[in-house]
LOVEX-217039 format. One record per residue (C-alpha): residue in one letter; y, z, x; residue number from 1. Coordinates in Angstrom, 2 decimals. Layout:
# residues N
<site residuo="a" py="Y" pz="Z" px="X" num="NUM"/>
...
This chain:
# residues 78
<site residuo="r" py="12.50" pz="15.62" px="-16.81" num="1"/>
<site residuo="v" py="11.78" pz="13.30" px="-13.95" num="2"/>
<site residuo="r" py="13.95" pz="12.46" px="-10.96" num="3"/>
<site residuo="l" py="13.03" pz="9.21" px="-9.22" num="4"/>
<site residuo="p" py="13.85" pz="8.58" px="-5.57" num="5"/>
<site residuo="t" py="16.78" pz="6.25" px="-4.96" num="6"/>
<site residuo="h" py="14.74" pz="3.07" px="-4.38" num="7"/>
<site residuo="l" py="12.74" pz="3.59" px="-7.61" num="8"/>
<site residuo="s" py="15.88" pz="4.57" px="-9.57" num="9"/>
<site residuo="r" py="17.41" pz="1.26" px="-8.60" num="10"/>
<site residuo="l" py="14.33" pz="-0.64" px="-9.73" num="11"/>
<site residuo="a" py="14.32" pz="1.27" px="-13.04" num="12"/>
<site residuo="r" py="18.12" pz="0.94" px="-13.35" num="13"/>
<site residuo="v" py="18.62" pz="4.64" px="-14.02" num="14"/>
<site residuo="d" py="20.97" pz="7.28" px="-12.62" num="15"/>
<site residuo="g" py="19.83" pz="10.86" px="-12.12" num="16"/>
<site residuo="e" py="17.05" pz="12.33" px="-14.22" num="17"/>
<site residuo="i" py="15.17" pz="10.60" px="-16.98" num="18"/>
<site residuo="q" py="13.61" pz="12.30" px="-19.98" num="19"/>
<site residuo="v" py="10.06" pz="11.49" px="-21.06" num="20"/>
<site residuo="d" py="7.98" pz="12.96" px="-23.86" num="21"/>
<site residuo="v" py="4.41" pz="13.77" px="-22.89" num="22"/>
<site residuo="a" py="1.79" pz="15.21" px="-25.19" num="23"/>
<site residuo="e" py="-0.25" pz="18.29" px="-24.17" num="24"/>
<site residuo="p" py="-1.84" pz="18.68" px="-21.72" num="25"/>
<site residuo="v" py="0.95" pz="17.53" px="-19.42" num="26"/>
<site residuo="t" py="-0.75" pz="16.08" px="-16.35" num="27"/>
<site residuo="l" py="0.48" pz="14.12" px="-13.35" num="28"/>
<site residuo="a" py="-1.08" pz="10.94" px="-14.74" num="29"/>
<site residuo="a" py="0.42" pz="11.48" px="-18.20" num="30"/>
<site residuo="v" py="3.92" pz="11.87" px="-16.75" num="31"/>
<site residuo="l" py="3.52" pz="8.76" px="-14.59" num="32"/>
<site residuo="d" py="2.19" pz="6.83" px="-17.61" num="33"/>
<site residuo="a" py="5.25" pz="7.89" px="-19.62" num="34"/>
<site residuo="v" py="7.66" pz="6.96" px="-16.83" num="35"/>
<site residuo="e" py="6.04" pz="3.54" px="-16.32" num="36"/>
<site residuo="s" py="5.96" pz="2.93" px="-20.06" num="37"/>
<site residuo="r" py="9.63" pz="3.74" px="-20.56" num="38"/>
<site residuo="h" py="10.81" pz="2.12" px="-17.32" num="39"/>
<site residuo="p" py="8.35" pz="-0.66" px="-16.44" num="40"/>
<site residuo="a" py="10.33" pz="-2.16" px="-13.55" num="41"/>
<site residuo="p" py="8.93" pz="0.28" px="-10.91" num="42"/>
<site residuo="r" py="5.37" pz="-0.12" px="-12.17" num="43"/>
<site residuo="g" py="3.24" pz="-0.92" px="-9.18" num="44"/>
<site residuo="a" py="5.71" pz="0.74" px="-6.82" num="45"/>
<site residuo="i" py="4.74" pz="4.27" px="-7.91" num="46"/>
<site residuo="r" py="0.98" pz="3.65" px="-8.28" num="47"/>
<site residuo="d" py="-1.24" pz="0.81" px="-7.21" num="48"/>
<site residuo="r" py="-1.84" pz="-1.41" px="-10.27" num="49"/>
<site residuo="a" py="-5.51" pz="-2.05" px="-9.46" num="50"/>
<site residuo="t" py="-6.61" pz="1.46" px="-8.51" num="51"/>
<site residuo="g" py="-4.01" pz="3.69" px="-10.19" num="52"/>
<site residuo="r" py="-3.64" pz="5.67" px="-6.98" num="53"/>
<site residuo="r" py="-0.25" pz="7.02" px="-5.92" num="54"/>
<site residuo="r" py="1.52" pz="4.96" px="-3.28" num="55"/>
<site residuo="a" py="1.59" pz="6.75" px="0.09" num="56"/>
<site residuo="f" py="5.39" pz="6.87" px="0.31" num="57"/>
<site residuo="v" py="5.81" pz="8.43" px="-3.16" num="58"/>
<site residuo="r" py="5.74" pz="12.24" px="-3.33" num="59"/>
<site residuo="l" py="5.21" pz="14.18" px="-6.55" num="60"/>
<site residuo="f" py="6.81" pz="17.59" px="-7.08" num="61"/>
<site residuo="a" py="6.84" pz="20.07" px="-9.96" num="62"/>
<site residuo="c" py="8.70" pz="23.40" px="-9.84" num="63"/>
<site residuo="e" py="9.44" pz="22.81" px="-6.13" num="64"/>
<site residuo="e" py="5.72" pz="22.50" px="-5.38" num="65"/>
<site residuo="d" py="4.33" pz="19.37" px="-3.70" num="66"/>
<site residuo="l" py="1.52" pz="18.04" px="-5.91" num="67"/>
<site residuo="s" py="1.22" pz="14.69" px="-4.16" num="68"/>
<site residuo="h" py="-2.39" pz="15.21" px="-3.10" num="69"/>
<site residuo="e" py="-3.59" pz="16.78" px="-6.33" num="70"/>
<site residuo="p" py="-5.87" pz="14.79" px="-8.65" num="71"/>
<site residuo="p" py="-4.13" pz="12.81" px="-11.42" num="72"/>
<site residuo="d" py="-5.58" pz="15.08" px="-14.13" num="73"/>
<site residuo="t" py="-3.87" pz="18.17" px="-12.66" num="74"/>
<site residuo="v" py="-2.06" pz="20.06" px="-15.40" num="75"/>
<site residuo="l" py="1.60" pz="20.64" px="-14.51" num="76"/>
<site residuo="p" py="3.19" pz="24.07" px="-14.64" num="77"/>
<site residuo="e" py="5.39" pz="24.79" px="-17.67" num="78"/>
């Protein structure tokens, strides 16, 4: 489950959480790929299209832990 911040939710035209299916291993990059694939409108607002790097104003959390500065291949906790 993914909860987008308000400005990205509006771009994606979603309310609340969205569900994405991600194959093992579940990494930060895999989740972002799934979100951008299912909801392409915020693509480029979450990650830079040229470099794939997270935008500075976007924070990434899993299990109440800030993973924003972790590498994209970081495996997420279950």
